[in-house]
NUBATI-341049 format. One record per residue (C-alpha): residue in three letters; chain; x, y, z. Coordinates in Angstrom, 3 decimals, padded with zeros to 6 digits. Layout:
// residues N
+-----+-------+----------+----------+----------+
| res | chain |       c1 |       c2 |       c3 |
+-----+-------+----------+----------+----------+
| ALA |     A |        X |        Y |        Z |
...
+-----+-------+----------+----------+----------+
//
This chain:
// residues 418
+-----+-------+----------+----------+----------+
| res | chain |       c1 |       c2 |       c3 |
+-----+-------+----------+----------+----------+
| MET |     A |  000.243 | -000.440 | -000.034 |
| GLU |     A |  001.320 |  003.036 | -000.947 |
| SER |     A |  000.525 |  005.699 |  001.662 |
| ARG |     A |  001.419 |  003.080 |  004.261 |
| PRO |     A |  003.800 |  004.948 |  006.637 |
| LYS |     A |  007.022 |  002.789 |  006.728 |
| TYR |     A |  007.006 |  002.163 |  010.646 |
| TYR |     A |  003.600 | -000.020 |  010.257 |
| GLY |     A |  003.761 | -003.085 |  008.508 |
| ARG |     A |  000.558 | -005.634 |  006.961 |
| GLU |     A | -001.714 | -004.448 |  009.902 |
| PHE |     A | -001.988 | -000.774 |  008.495 |
| HIS |     A | -005.224 | -000.893 |  006.075 |
| GLY |     A | -005.557 |  002.521 |  004.568 |
| LEU |     A | -007.652 |  004.941 |  005.093 |
| ILE |     A | -011.295 |  003.174 |  006.037 |
| SER |     A | -014.192 |  003.987 |  008.054 |
| ARG |     A | -014.482 |  002.803 |  011.496 |
| GLU |     A | -017.482 |  000.409 |  010.565 |
| ARG |     A | -015.302 | -001.327 |  007.531 |
| ALA |     A | -012.704 | -001.678 |  010.447 |
| ASP |     A | -015.376 | -003.561 |  012.564 |
| GLU |     A | -016.610 | -005.416 |  009.503 |
| LEU |     A | -013.178 | -006.794 |  008.937 |
| LEU |     A | -012.428 | -007.608 |  012.966 |
| ALA |     A | -016.040 | -009.145 |  013.326 |
| GLY |     A | -015.430 | -012.507 |  015.235 |
| THR |     A | -011.717 | -012.310 |  016.069 |
| GLU |     A | -010.822 | -011.362 |  019.999 |
| GLY |     A | -007.704 | -009.989 |  019.957 |
| ALA |     A | -007.923 | -009.019 |  016.344 |
| TYR |     A | -006.424 | -005.536 |  015.523 |
| LEU |     A | -005.728 | -003.316 |  012.658 |
| ILE |     A | -004.327 |  000.069 |  011.856 |
| ARG |     A | -006.107 |  002.638 |  009.769 |
| GLU |     A | -006.039 |  006.406 |  008.743 |
| SER |     A | -008.535 |  008.541 |  010.045 |
| GLN |     A | -011.291 |  009.848 |  007.534 |
| ARG |     A | -012.124 |  012.979 |  010.082 |
| GLN |     A | -008.422 |  013.786 |  010.165 |
| PRO |     A | -006.652 |  012.694 |  007.401 |
| GLY |     A | -002.623 |  012.094 |  008.587 |
| THR |     A | -003.508 |  010.907 |  011.807 |
| TYR |     A | -004.130 |  006.958 |  012.750 |
| THR |     A | -006.168 |  005.065 |  014.830 |
| LEU |     A | -005.538 |  001.612 |  016.284 |
| ALA |     A | -008.896 | -000.684 |  015.817 |
| LEU |     A | -008.678 | -003.743 |  018.741 |
| ARG |     A | -011.307 | -006.606 |  018.875 |
| PHE |     A | -011.825 | -007.185 |  022.314 |
| GLY |     A | -015.056 | -007.971 |  024.544 |
| GLY |     A | -017.306 | -008.445 |  021.764 |
| GLN |     A | -016.766 | -004.941 |  020.640 |
| THR |     A | -014.379 | -002.828 |  018.310 |
| LEU |     A | -012.020 | -000.335 |  020.529 |
| ASN |     A | -010.752 |  002.533 |  018.734 |
| TYR |     A | -007.825 |  004.395 |  020.230 |
| ARG |     A | -005.866 |  007.256 |  018.420 |
| LEU |     A | -001.702 |  006.237 |  017.902 |
| PHE |     A |  001.137 |  008.353 |  017.860 |
| TYR |     A |  004.641 |  007.510 |  016.987 |
| ASP |     A |  007.731 |  008.959 |  017.503 |
| GLY |     A |  010.259 |  006.491 |  017.265 |
| LYS |     A |  007.837 |  004.279 |  019.240 |
| HIS |     A |  004.457 |  003.430 |  019.636 |
| PHE |     A |  002.323 |  004.812 |  021.883 |
| VAL |     A | -001.540 |  005.554 |  022.392 |
| GLY |     A | -001.033 |  006.399 |  026.488 |
| GLU |     A |  002.233 |  006.843 |  028.676 |
| LYS |     A |  003.812 |  003.536 |  027.971 |
| ARG |     A |  006.043 |  003.127 |  024.982 |
| PHE |     A |  006.354 |  000.443 |  022.575 |
| GLU |     A |  009.109 | -000.821 |  019.867 |
| SER |     A |  006.537 | -002.456 |  017.903 |
| VAL |     A |  002.640 | -002.376 |  017.414 |
| HIS |     A |  002.559 | -005.876 |  018.440 |
| ASP |     A |  003.981 | -005.628 |  021.962 |
| LEU |     A |  001.266 | -002.588 |  022.244 |
| VAL |     A | -001.669 | -004.444 |  021.671 |
| THR |     A | -000.235 | -007.390 |  023.721 |
| ASP |     A |  000.412 | -005.225 |  027.206 |
| GLY |     A | -003.530 | -003.497 |  026.040 |
| LEU |     A | -004.926 | -007.052 |  025.807 |
| ILE |     A | -003.492 | -007.518 |  029.210 |
| THR |     A | -004.539 | -004.806 |  030.662 |
| LEU |     A | -007.733 | -004.925 |  029.172 |
| TYR |     A | -008.638 | -008.295 |  030.205 |
| ILE |     A | -007.442 | -008.056 |  033.620 |
| GLU |     A | -009.310 | -004.821 |  034.587 |
| THR |     A | -012.617 | -006.242 |  033.078 |
| LYS |     A | -012.445 | -009.172 |  034.803 |
| ALA |     A | -011.040 | -008.136 |  038.223 |
| ALA |     A | -011.967 | -004.943 |  038.191 |
| GLU |     A | -013.689 | -005.090 |  041.810 |
| TYR |     A | -010.789 | -006.645 |  043.349 |
| ILE |     A | -008.368 | -004.226 |  042.058 |
| ALA |     A | -010.336 | -001.120 |  043.479 |
| LYS |     A | -010.536 | -003.355 |  046.824 |
| MET |     A | -006.270 | -004.338 |  046.565 |
| THR |     A | -004.970 | -000.924 |  048.027 |
| THR |     A | -007.705 | -001.352 |  051.118 |
| ASN |     A | -005.528 | -003.601 |  053.260 |
| PRO |     A | -002.127 | -003.279 |  052.076 |
| ILE |     A |  000.671 | -005.880 |  053.238 |
| TYR |     A |  002.946 | -003.007 |  053.495 |
| GLN |     A |  002.950 | -002.436 |  057.025 |
| HIS |     A |  003.250 | -006.278 |  057.703 |
| LEU |     A |  005.422 | -007.642 |  054.933 |
| GLY |     A |  007.852 | -007.068 |  051.933 |
| TYR |     A |  010.111 | -003.426 |  051.891 |
| THR |     A |  008.471 | -002.589 |  055.636 |
| SER |     A |  010.155 | -005.476 |  057.562 |
| LEU |     A |  013.023 | -005.798 |  055.094 |
| LEU |     A |  013.764 | -001.855 |  055.901 |
| ARG |     A |  013.554 | -002.634 |  059.648 |
| ASP |     A |  016.448 | -005.313 |  059.090 |
| LYS |     A |  018.236 | -002.905 |  057.014 |
| ILE |     A |  018.379 | -000.271 |  059.874 |
| THR |     A |  018.661 | -002.722 |  062.995 |
| HIS |     A |  021.675 | -004.020 |  060.704 |
| ARG |     A |  022.882 | -000.507 |  059.906 |
| LEU |     A |  022.848 |  000.645 |  063.365 |
| ASN |     A |  024.379 | -002.459 |  065.038 |
| ARG |     A |  027.540 | -001.557 |  062.816 |
| THR |     A |  027.754 |  001.928 |  064.034 |
| ARG |     A |  029.982 |  002.545 |  066.788 |
| SER |     A |  028.452 |  005.297 |  068.492 |
| GLU |     A |  024.195 |  005.852 |  069.130 |
| PRO |     A |  022.886 |  007.593 |  065.906 |
| LYS |     A |  022.558 |  011.562 |  066.859 |
| LYS |     A |  019.412 |  012.906 |  067.027 |
| VAL |     A |  018.208 |  016.560 |  065.540 |
| THR |     A |  016.762 |  018.544 |  067.692 |
| PHE |     A |  014.476 |  021.344 |  066.696 |
| GLN |     A |  012.563 |  024.208 |  068.903 |
| GLN |     A |  008.575 |  024.279 |  069.235 |
| ASN |     A |  007.136 |  026.669 |  067.321 |
| ASP |     A |  006.319 |  028.987 |  070.039 |
| LYS |     A |  005.812 |  032.638 |  069.588 |
| ILE |     A |  008.890 |  034.719 |  069.787 |
| THR |     A |  008.588 |  037.600 |  072.306 |
| PRO |     A |  009.555 |  040.926 |  071.255 |
| SER |     A |  012.997 |  040.898 |  074.015 |
| PRO |     A |  015.993 |  039.623 |  072.083 |
| LEU |     A |  016.804 |  038.162 |  075.750 |
| SER |     A |  013.323 |  036.701 |  075.960 |
| ARG |     A |  013.322 |  035.201 |  072.579 |
| ARG |     A |  016.753 |  033.870 |  073.191 |
| THR |     A |  015.354 |  031.969 |  076.235 |
| THR |     A |  012.085 |  030.753 |  074.474 |
| LEU |     A |  014.121 |  029.203 |  071.618 |
| LYS |     A |  017.059 |  027.939 |  073.513 |
| ASP |     A |  015.329 |  026.588 |  076.693 |
| GLY |     A |  011.896 |  025.527 |  075.450 |
| PRO |     A |  010.885 |  022.131 |  075.334 |
| GLU |     A |  012.562 |  020.037 |  072.767 |
| LYS |     A |  011.486 |  018.456 |  069.272 |
| HIS |     A |  013.242 |  015.532 |  068.171 |
| CYS |     A |  012.665 |  015.223 |  064.391 |
| SER |     A |  013.728 |  012.217 |  062.361 |
| TYR |     A |  014.335 |  012.826 |  058.450 |
| GLU |     A |  011.827 |  011.371 |  056.748 |
| LYS |     A |  012.136 |  011.233 |  052.454 |
| ILE |     A |  009.674 |  010.745 |  049.837 |
| HIS |     A |  010.347 |  007.629 |  047.303 |
| ASN |     A |  011.542 |  008.930 |  044.128 |
| PHE |     A |  009.438 |  006.661 |  041.997 |
| LYS |     A |  010.174 |  005.993 |  038.338 |
| VAL |     A |  008.403 |  003.909 |  035.308 |
| HIS |     A |  009.979 |  000.796 |  035.233 |
| THR |     A |  009.710 | -002.308 |  033.114 |
| PHE |     A |  010.615 | -005.632 |  035.024 |
| ARG |     A |  011.443 | -009.078 |  033.723 |
| GLY |     A |  009.732 | -011.779 |  034.372 |
| PRO |     A |  007.015 | -011.874 |  037.282 |
| HIS |     A |  006.598 | -009.021 |  039.970 |
| TRP |     A |  004.497 | -008.366 |  043.149 |
| CYS |     A |  003.573 | -004.935 |  044.313 |
| GLU |     A |  005.350 | -004.559 |  047.708 |
| TYR |     A |  002.467 | -002.285 |  048.842 |
| CYS |     A | -000.433 | -004.435 |  047.870 |
| ALA |     A |  001.152 | -007.763 |  047.189 |
| ASN |     A | -001.048 | -008.173 |  044.278 |
| PHE |     A |  000.609 | -009.305 |  040.928 |
| MET |     A |  002.110 | -006.229 |  038.431 |
| TRP |     A |  000.615 | -007.080 |  035.311 |
| GLY |     A |  001.909 | -005.710 |  031.617 |
| LEU |     A |  004.167 | -006.412 |  029.537 |
| ILE |     A |  006.101 | -003.403 |  030.090 |
| ALA |     A |  006.362 | -000.493 |  032.506 |
| GLN |     A |  003.906 | -002.645 |  034.858 |
| GLY |     A |  004.579 | -000.509 |  037.946 |
| VAL |     A |  007.135 |  002.357 |  039.141 |
| ARG |     A |  010.893 |  001.280 |  041.351 |
| CYS |     A |  011.892 |  004.160 |  043.940 |
| SER |     A |  015.423 |  005.042 |  042.322 |
| ASP |     A |  016.841 |  005.399 |  045.555 |
| CYS |     A |  015.467 |  002.399 |  047.905 |
| GLY |     A |  014.603 | -000.212 |  045.150 |
| LEU |     A |  010.785 | -000.236 |  046.139 |
| ASN |     A |  008.592 | -001.584 |  043.502 |
| VAL |     A |  004.922 | -001.032 |  043.916 |
| HIS |     A |  001.922 | -000.167 |  041.278 |
| LYS |     A |  001.607 |  003.230 |  040.168 |
| GLN |     A | -001.636 |  003.439 |  042.000 |
| CYS |     A | -000.185 |  002.380 |  045.244 |
| SER |     A |  002.916 |  004.827 |  044.925 |
| LYS |     A |  000.378 |  007.295 |  045.828 |
| LEU |     A | -000.284 |  005.521 |  049.237 |
| VAL |     A |  003.286 |  004.473 |  050.308 |
| PRO |     A |  004.388 |  006.796 |  053.329 |
| SER |     A |  007.163 |  009.236 |  053.105 |
| ASP |     A |  009.633 |  006.387 |  054.641 |
| CYS |     A |  012.490 |  006.021 |  051.848 |
| GLN |     A |  015.918 |  004.345 |  053.416 |
| PRO |     A |  017.841 |  004.784 |  050.473 |
| ASP |     A |  020.464 |  001.848 |  049.723 |
| LEU |     A |  024.267 |  003.345 |  049.044 |
| ARG |     A |  024.105 |  000.935 |  046.161 |
| ARG |     A |  022.052 |  003.244 |  044.494 |
| ILE |     A |  023.602 |  006.173 |  045.373 |
| LYS |     A |  026.154 |  007.049 |  042.652 |
| LYS |     A |  027.502 |  010.258 |  043.644 |
| VAL |     A |  027.821 |  012.752 |  046.679 |
| PHE |     A |  027.917 |  015.888 |  044.918 |
| SER |     A |  024.748 |  016.805 |  043.170 |
| CYS |     A |  022.913 |  014.615 |  045.125 |
| ASP |     A |  019.869 |  015.227 |  047.305 |
| LEU |     A |  020.755 |  016.315 |  050.636 |
| THR |     A |  018.008 |  014.141 |  052.759 |
| THR |     A |  018.529 |  011.397 |  050.166 |
| LEU |     A |  022.572 |  011.634 |  051.366 |
| VAL |     A |  022.119 |  011.856 |  054.940 |
| LYS |     A |  019.730 |  008.786 |  054.917 |
| ALA |     A |  021.798 |  006.833 |  053.033 |
| HIS |     A |  024.942 |  007.336 |  054.853 |
| ASN |     A |  023.221 |  007.462 |  058.154 |
| THR |     A |  024.706 |  010.697 |  059.277 |
| GLN |     A |  023.202 |  013.917 |  060.709 |
| ARG |     A |  024.364 |  015.897 |  057.823 |
| PRO |     A |  026.200 |  016.161 |  054.764 |
| MET |     A |  029.830 |  014.599 |  055.257 |
| VAL |     A |  031.223 |  017.190 |  052.934 |
| LEU |     A |  029.469 |  020.078 |  055.033 |
| ASP |     A |  031.268 |  018.262 |  057.903 |
| MET |     A |  034.748 |  017.390 |  056.503 |
| CYS |     A |  035.174 |  020.884 |  054.471 |
| ILE |     A |  034.248 |  022.829 |  057.853 |
| LYS |     A |  036.155 |  020.826 |  060.091 |
| GLU |     A |  039.062 |  021.157 |  058.137 |
| ILE |     A |  038.494 |  024.823 |  057.362 |
| GLU |     A |  037.969 |  025.553 |  061.369 |
| HIS |     A |  041.408 |  023.624 |  061.775 |
| ARG |     A |  043.390 |  025.598 |  059.449 |
| GLY |     A |  041.973 |  028.252 |  057.213 |
| LEU |     A |  039.465 |  031.002 |  060.099 |
| LYS |     A |  042.402 |  033.688 |  059.526 |
| SER |     A |  042.768 |  033.197 |  056.277 |
| GLU |     A |  042.466 |  036.561 |  054.308 |
| GLY |     A |  039.340 |  036.525 |  051.762 |
| LEU |     A |  037.989 |  033.127 |  053.262 |
| TYR |     A |  035.031 |  032.544 |  050.855 |
| ARG |     A |  035.404 |  035.494 |  049.071 |
| VAL |     A |  038.732 |  034.309 |  047.070 |
| SER |     A |  038.537 |  031.535 |  044.972 |
| GLY |     A |  040.714 |  028.584 |  044.790 |
| PHE |     A |  042.150 |  026.651 |  041.741 |
| THR |     A |  039.212 |  025.535 |  039.748 |
| ASP |     A |  040.792 |  022.035 |  038.540 |
| HIS |     A |  041.581 |  021.482 |  042.157 |
| ILE |     A |  038.152 |  022.288 |  043.398 |
| GLU |     A |  037.059 |  019.493 |  040.720 |
| ASP |     A |  039.623 |  016.985 |  042.229 |
| VAL |     A |  038.240 |  017.523 |  045.436 |
| ARG |     A |  034.657 |  016.597 |  044.085 |
| LEU |     A |  035.731 |  013.782 |  042.316 |
| ALA |     A |  037.220 |  012.501 |  045.285 |
| PHE |     A |  034.338 |  013.134 |  047.508 |
| ASP |     A |  031.902 |  011.278 |  044.731 |
| ARG |     A |  034.621 |  008.508 |  044.394 |
| ASP |     A |  035.627 |  007.708 |  047.866 |
| GLY |     A |  033.080 |  009.511 |  050.139 |
| GLU |     A |  034.052 |  009.929 |  053.953 |
| LYS |     A |  037.486 |  008.421 |  052.845 |
| ALA |     A |  038.288 |  011.437 |  050.703 |
| ASP |     A |  041.354 |  013.219 |  051.472 |
| ILE |     A |  041.120 |  016.741 |  051.878 |
| SER |     A |  044.373 |  017.522 |  054.102 |
| ALA |     A |  047.064 |  020.344 |  053.774 |
| ASN |     A |  048.612 |  017.601 |  052.233 |
| THR |     A |  046.979 |  016.883 |  049.421 |
| TYR |     A |  045.518 |  020.707 |  049.124 |
| SER |     A |  047.778 |  023.276 |  051.058 |
| ASP |     A |  045.376 |  026.256 |  049.742 |
| ILE |     A |  042.468 |  026.075 |  051.801 |
| ASN |     A |  040.740 |  028.271 |  049.242 |
| ILE |     A |  040.291 |  024.814 |  047.361 |
| ILE |     A |  038.070 |  023.396 |  050.453 |
| ALA |     A |  036.211 |  026.379 |  050.704 |
| GLY |     A |  035.357 |  026.634 |  046.873 |
| ALA |     A |  034.398 |  022.699 |  047.434 |
| LEU |     A |  032.105 |  023.511 |  049.905 |
| LYS |     A |  030.505 |  026.251 |  048.584 |
| LEU |     A |  030.449 |  024.155 |  044.772 |
| TYR |     A |  028.987 |  021.311 |  046.866 |
| LEU |     A |  025.965 |  023.518 |  048.563 |
| ARG |     A |  025.471 |  025.330 |  044.832 |
| ASP |     A |  025.292 |  021.827 |  043.319 |
| LEU |     A |  022.483 |  020.816 |  045.505 |
| PRO |     A |  019.108 |  019.785 |  043.224 |
| ILE |     A |  017.395 |  021.091 |  045.968 |
| PRO |     A |  018.633 |  024.528 |  047.439 |
| VAL |     A |  019.142 |  024.455 |  051.314 |
| ILE |     A |  016.574 |  026.826 |  051.727 |
| THR |     A |  014.137 |  024.842 |  049.894 |
| TYR |     A |  012.258 |  026.413 |  047.320 |
| ASP |     A |  009.054 |  025.564 |  048.980 |
| VAL |     A |  010.091 |  028.413 |  051.680 |
| TYR |     A |  011.706 |  030.545 |  049.397 |
| SER |     A |  009.234 |  033.022 |  048.738 |
| LYS |     A |  008.941 |  033.396 |  052.859 |
| PHE |     A |  012.556 |  034.173 |  053.544 |
| ILE |     A |  012.065 |  036.657 |  050.718 |
| GLN |     A |  009.202 |  038.663 |  052.110 |
| ALA |     A |  010.884 |  038.080 |  055.237 |
| ALA |     A |  013.620 |  039.945 |  054.288 |
| LYS |     A |  011.315 |  042.556 |  053.410 |
| ILE |     A |  010.144 |  043.583 |  056.424 |
| THR |     A |  011.517 |  046.648 |  057.965 |
| ASP |     A |  010.885 |  046.263 |  062.142 |
| PRO |     A |  013.535 |  043.969 |  063.233 |
| ASP |     A |  011.897 |  042.278 |  065.738 |
| SER |     A |  008.980 |  041.178 |  063.465 |
| ARG |     A |  011.542 |  040.160 |  060.740 |
| LEU |     A |  013.218 |  037.802 |  062.758 |
| GLU |     A |  010.200 |  035.841 |  063.926 |
| ALA |     A |  009.119 |  035.623 |  060.007 |
| VAL |     A |  012.719 |  034.443 |  059.268 |
| HIS |     A |  012.458 |  031.989 |  062.141 |
| ASP |     A |  008.977 |  030.674 |  061.339 |
| GLY |     A |  010.444 |  030.165 |  057.882 |
| LEU |     A |  013.212 |  028.113 |  059.375 |
| LEU |     A |  010.677 |  026.170 |  061.338 |
| GLN |     A |  008.985 |  024.844 |  057.501 |
| LEU |     A |  012.592 |  023.352 |  056.248 |
| PRO |     A |  012.880 |  019.820 |  055.971 |
| PRO |     A |  014.851 |  018.456 |  058.629 |
| ALA |     A |  017.865 |  017.413 |  056.862 |
| HIS |     A |  017.910 |  021.088 |  055.607 |
| TYR |     A |  017.309 |  023.013 |  058.717 |
| GLU |     A |  020.284 |  020.996 |  060.244 |
| ALA |     A |  022.651 |  021.946 |  057.420 |
| LEU |     A |  021.793 |  025.307 |  057.415 |
| ARG |     A |  022.360 |  025.571 |  061.647 |
| TYR |     A |  025.437 |  023.931 |  061.382 |
| LEU |     A |  026.840 |  025.945 |  058.127 |
| MET |     A |  025.442 |  029.264 |  060.156 |
| THR |     A |  027.593 |  028.289 |  063.115 |
| HIS |     A |  030.625 |  027.743 |  061.451 |
| LEU |     A |  029.713 |  031.285 |  059.295 |
| LYS |     A |  029.330 |  032.808 |  062.852 |
| ARG |     A |  033.026 |  031.574 |  063.707 |
| VAL |     A |  034.567 |  033.106 |  061.006 |
| THR |     A |  033.730 |  036.336 |  060.999 |
| MET |     A |  034.995 |  036.104 |  064.783 |
| TYR |     A |  038.141 |  036.483 |  063.324 |
| GLU |     A |  037.479 |  039.077 |  061.152 |
| LYS |     A |  040.547 |  041.293 |  061.632 |
| ASP |     A |  042.280 |  038.346 |  059.932 |
| ASN |     A |  040.075 |  037.125 |  057.241 |
| TYR |     A |  037.961 |  040.524 |  056.248 |
| MET |     A |  034.982 |  038.673 |  056.485 |
| ASN |     A |  032.186 |  039.916 |  058.230 |
| SER |     A |  028.502 |  038.737 |  057.978 |
| GLU |     A |  027.541 |  041.361 |  055.019 |
| ASN |     A |  030.723 |  039.940 |  053.070 |
| LEU |     A |  029.577 |  036.035 |  053.497 |
| GLY |     A |  025.635 |  037.068 |  053.245 |
| ILE |     A |  026.752 |  038.490 |  049.599 |
| VAL |     A |  028.749 |  035.293 |  049.304 |
| PHE |     A |  026.438 |  032.760 |  050.696 |
| GLY |     A |  023.208 |  034.276 |  049.608 |
| PRO |     A |  022.631 |  032.824 |  046.259 |
| THR |     A |  024.331 |  029.310 |  047.050 |
| LEU |     A |  021.796 |  028.745 |  049.764 |
| MET |     A |  018.895 |  030.262 |  048.214 |
| ARG |     A |  017.463 |  029.966 |  044.536 |
| PRO |     A |  014.169 |  031.314 |  043.429 |
| PRO |     A |  011.900 |  028.106 |  042.128 |
| ASP |     A |  011.596 |  029.499 |  038.679 |
| GLN |     A |  015.371 |  030.383 |  037.665 |
| ASN |     A |  014.361 |  033.721 |  036.344 |
| THR |     A |  017.191 |  035.487 |  035.820 |
| LEU |     A |  015.341 |  039.012 |  036.507 |
| ALA |     A |  014.090 |  037.832 |  039.825 |
| THR |     A |  017.576 |  035.875 |  041.015 |
| LEU |     A |  018.750 |  039.691 |  040.007 |
| ASN |     A |  016.099 |  041.507 |  042.326 |
| ASP |     A |  016.384 |  039.335 |  045.115 |
| MET |     A |  020.114 |  039.158 |  045.301 |
| ARG |     A |  019.935 |  041.710 |  048.393 |
| TYR |     A |  017.254 |  039.946 |  050.096 |
| GLN |     A |  019.535 |  036.814 |  049.651 |
| LYS |     A |  022.249 |  038.527 |  051.490 |
| LEU |     A |  020.228 |  039.849 |  054.374 |
| ILE |     A |  018.844 |  036.800 |  055.038 |
| VAL |     A |  022.185 |  034.924 |  055.199 |
| GLN |     A |  023.402 |  038.310 |  057.355 |
| LEU |     A |  020.780 |  037.778 |  059.932 |
| LEU |     A |  021.270 |  034.004 |  060.046 |
| ILE |     A |  024.774 |  034.822 |  060.940 |
| GLU |     A |  024.387 |  037.401 |  062.875 |
| HIS |     A |  021.640 |  036.136 |  065.037 |
| GLU |     A |  022.669 |  032.282 |  065.260 |
| ASP |     A |  022.290 |  031.657 |  068.532 |
| ILE |     A |  018.628 |  032.937 |  068.829 |
| LEU |     A |  017.329 |  031.351 |  065.675 |
| PHE |     A |  018.804 |  027.668 |  065.474 |
+-----+-------+----------+----------+----------+
//
């Protein structure tokens, strides 16, 4: 057939009507053909016989064949997967509707496996795992002294690091069962989703019901830089990212009096070497003076790590709250707004920011030697710790003074805000 597209075979029947397609397929369950639409020439329809009737689907091709989300190498595979799905949804519709009402998730499968992994990991840890302490969201009183008492001496709120699963569509080879509802994952390809951080396999509809209890597997975490902050600390069972801890420890050991600390750039190639060392060796990376004598290389690596985070330390969700807080003119009200924003950060981000601000406060104590006060550090770290969600260049330029002010306030009032 001359008008047949090159990516269709004998199943293509040209420009025919729905009625003609129905006649050709009548009486043969599972039979199918492709026709060119009479209403919209140049578009194609898959006609498929199922359940005693002919079903028509708009068919697309972009290098692979698809009628919905799934994409197939051949029309035959698409039809096979479609027939499986149609059969199961027709014969077991009531069962499918009920299969998530009594999940096994809390009793079997991933949850018990996760518990075993955590127990095993903690048994190998030399010391008790650290708990991150956060303050209750109490009203801050106008007096700085009273405010400090409220934040420092008030009841503690212990938080664990929760993390949502990073689900991605996955094609399973061989039979697989959902680890949430324990039911079979049907289909020829893309039968469900898999968490790329911990490996949990579930139906797509079940993924919406899985709690935020992802425990990343180190074998699945390929690098340290550019890795989500919460994912990294959970995978390594640490309180903070190792890059933050190790770089700050090294800088405080030999670099607090270095002139222009964090402002002066280190040699780019050496900073890249540090990044590669962390990605390759993790906490065993050597960043000592014997390897990198210039402390600006370590400071540059720390800034690069923070800048490369897929979600900034001050997350996109609370970015606007901090910018609005910076615009408040009354000093006490502004601090209250900043504190409210801090309490909305994810626990791992809060702890990383707290630790960094404590360090930067110590940096300012050596201002006579390093010439770095809180304002200078705000200029350096503002755009590094805060980025607008839409990445709009104009918005970024307009917000730079507020970003600087927020970091400056966090440093100056570190003992009050955290």
